[in-house]
BAZA-716690 format. One line per 3 residues: number of its first residue (from 1); their letters; for each residue y, z negated, x negated of N, C-alpha, C. Coordinates in Angstrom, 2 decimals, always signed. Layout:
<recs>
NUM) a) Y/Z/X/Y/Z/X/Y/Z/X  ...
</recs>
This chain:
<recs>
1) xxx) -1.18/+0.00/-0.84/+0.00/+0.00/+0.00/+1.25/+0.00/-0.89  +2.22/+0.76/-0.48/+3.49/+0.79/-1.21/+4.37/-0.37/-0.77  +5.36/-0.65/-1.58/+6.33/-1.67/-1.24/+7.72/-1.04/-1.25
4) xxx) +8.66/-1.70/-0.59/+10.04/-1.23/-0.52/+10.91/-2.20/-1.30  +11.71/-1.66/-2.20/+12.69/-2.46/-2.93/+14.05/-2.18/-2.30  +14.71/-3.24/-1.86/+16.04/-3.10/-1.28/+17.05/-3.73/-2.22
7) xxx) +18.20/-3.07/-2.33/+19.21/-3.46/-3.30/+20.59/-3.41/-2.66  +21.35/-4.47/-2.84/+22.73/-4.52/-2.36/+23.66/-4.43/-3.57  +24.14/-3.22/-3.90/+24.96/-3.07/-5.10/+26.26/-3.86/-5.05
10) xxx) +26.72/-4.21/-3.86/+27.96/-4.99/-3.77/+27.78/-6.41/-4.32  +26.54/-6.87/-4.39/+26.25/-8.20/-4.94/+25.97/-8.17/-6.44  +25.69/-6.98/-6.98/+25.28/-6.86/-8.38/+26.40/-7.31/-9.31
13) xxx) +26.04/-8.15/-10.28/+27.00/-8.64/-11.26/+26.75/-8.09/-12.66  +25.82/-7.15/-12.77/+25.62/-6.44/-14.02/+24.82/-7.17/-15.09  +24.00/-8.12/-14.72/+23.20/-8.83/-15.71/+22.09/-7.97/-16.31
16) xxx) +21.62/-6.98/-15.56/+20.56/-6.05/-15.97/+19.20/-6.71/-16.13  +19.01/-7.88/-15.56/+17.68/-8.51/-15.60/+16.65/-7.64/-14.89  +17.05/-6.96/-13.85/+16.13/-6.08/-13.12/+15.61/-4.97/-14.03
19) xxx) +16.50/-4.40/-14.81/+16.11/-3.33/-15.73/+15.15/-3.85/-16.80  +15.40/-5.03/-17.27/+14.52/-5.64/-18.28/+13.13/-5.86/-17.69  +13.08/-6.35/-16.45/+11.80/-6.65/-15.79/+11.04/-5.41/-15.34
22) xxx) +11.76/-4.38/-14.91/+11.10/-3.22/-14.31/+11.85/-1.92/-14.61  +11.78/-1.43/-15.84/+12.50/-0.20/-16.16/+11.99/+1.03/-15.41  +10.81/+0.93/-14.81/+10.28/+2.04/-14.00/+11.03/+2.15/-12.67
25) xxx) +11.69/+1.07/-12.27/+12.33/+1.01/-10.95/+13.85/+1.05/-11.06  +14.37/+0.60/-12.18/+15.82/+0.42/-12.34/+16.39/+1.21/-13.51  +17.66/+1.53/-13.38/+18.47/+2.04/-14.48/+19.77/+1.25/-14.43
28) xxx) +20.69/+1.55/-15.33/+21.93/+0.79/-15.37/+23.10/+1.74/-15.60  +24.12/+1.61/-14.79/+25.34/+2.39/-14.91/+26.31/+1.60/-15.78  +26.35/+1.95/-17.05/+27.18/+1.21/-18.01/+28.68/+1.39/-17.74
31) xxx) +29.07/+2.49/-17.15/+30.48/+2.71/-16.85/+30.99/+1.73/-15.79  +30.11/+1.39/-14.84/+30.51/+0.51/-13.74/+29.85/-0.87/-13.81  +29.05/-1.11/-14.85/+28.34/-2.39/-15.01/+27.58/-2.80/-13.76
34) xxx) +26.76/-1.89/-13.28/+25.97/-2.15/-12.08/+24.58/-1.51/-12.23  +23.59/-2.17/-11.66/+22.24/-1.63/-11.66/+22.15/-0.42/-10.74  +21.18/+0.44/-11.02/+20.91/+1.62/-10.19/+19.43/+1.59/-9.80
37) xxx) +19.17/+1.55/-8.53/+17.80/+1.60/-8.04/+17.35/+3.05/-8.08  +16.36/+3.35/-8.91/+15.91/+4.74/-9.06/+14.62/+5.01/-8.29  +13.99/+3.97/-7.79/+12.72/+4.14/-7.05/+12.65/+3.02/-6.02
40) xxx) +12.92/+3.34/-4.75/+12.90/+2.29/-3.74/+11.55/+2.14/-3.04  +10.76/+3.19/-3.02/+9.38/+3.09/-2.53/+8.50/+3.02/-3.77  +7.90/+1.87/-3.96/+7.22/+1.57/-5.22/+5.71/+1.41/-4.96
43) xxx) +4.88/+2.01/-5.78/+3.43/+1.83/-5.60/+3.04/+0.38/-5.86  +1.97/-0.01/-5.23/+1.50/-1.40/-5.36/+1.23/-1.77/-6.82  +0.95/-0.79/-7.65/+0.70/-1.06/-9.07/+1.94/-1.63/-9.78
46) xxx) +3.12/-1.44/-9.19/+4.36/-1.98/-9.76/+4.88/-3.20/-9.00  +4.06/-3.72/-8.10/+4.48/-4.87/-7.28/+4.95/-6.05/-8.13  +4.17/-6.41/-9.13/+4.51/-7.57/-9.96/+5.87/-7.37/-10.63
49) xxx) +6.11/-6.17/-11.14/+7.39/-5.89/-11.79/+8.54/-5.88/-10.78  +8.31/-5.31/-9.61/+9.35/-5.30/-8.58/+9.72/-6.72/-8.17  +8.71/-7.55/-7.95/+8.96/-8.94/-7.55/+9.65/-9.71/-8.68
52) xxx) +9.29/-9.43/-9.93/+9.94/-10.09/-11.06/+11.41/-9.68/-11.14  +11.70/-8.42/-10.84/+13.10/-7.99/-10.86/+13.91/-8.69/-9.78  +13.31/-8.91/-8.63/+14.01/-9.64/-7.55/+14.22/-11.10/-7.93
55) xxx) +13.19/-11.74/-8.45/+13.31/-13.15/-8.87/+14.32/-13.32/-10.00  +14.40/-12.34/-10.88/+15.26/-12.43/-12.04/+16.73/-12.12/-11.77  +17.05/-11.70/-10.56/+18.43/-11.34/-10.23/+19.21/-12.59/-9.83
58) xxx) +20.14/-13.05/-10.68/+20.90/-14.25/-10.36/+21.85/-14.05/-9.18  +22.16/-12.80/-8.85/+23.06/-12.52/-7.73/+22.33/-12.36/-6.40  +20.99/-12.42/-6.43/+20.17/-12.26/-5.22/+20.47/-10.94/-4.51
61) xxx) +20.61/-9.89/-5.29/+20.93/-8.56/-4.75/+19.70/-7.73/-4.44  +18.51/-8.25/-4.72/+17.27/-7.48/-4.61/+16.28/-8.20/-3.71  +15.66/-7.46/-2.81/+14.55/-7.98/-2.02/+13.39/-6.99/-2.09
64) xxx) +12.20/-7.50/-1.92/+10.99/-6.67/-1.95/+10.22/-6.94/-0.67  +9.80/-5.88/+0.01/+9.06/-5.99/+1.25/+7.85/-5.06/+1.22  +6.82/-5.42/+1.97/+5.72/-4.49/+2.18/+6.25/-3.32/+2.99
67) xxx) +5.75/-2.14/+2.73/+6.24/-0.96/+3.42/+6.09/-1.10/+4.94  +5.05/-1.72/+5.40/+4.84/-1.88/+6.84/+5.84/-2.85/+7.46  +6.46/-3.73/+6.64/+7.44/-4.70/+7.13/+8.84/-4.11/+7.20
70) x) +9.06/-3.02/+6.48/+10.42/-2.47/+6.35/+10.87/-1.78/+7.60
</recs>
């Protein structure tokens, strides 16, 4: 089952913890100091990394849901 990563860029404070935890899912816009979600539908094989990126976000800008819950 796939999962959905949701991101609120208005909350992002540019720590880039998400990118460190899951570079397959995130990129970083250095000009604007904000994370970029590059993959919002994520295979279950990346679940641990997606959840780590959400937990690691001090701004609470990231949530992870099962695709059926979205």
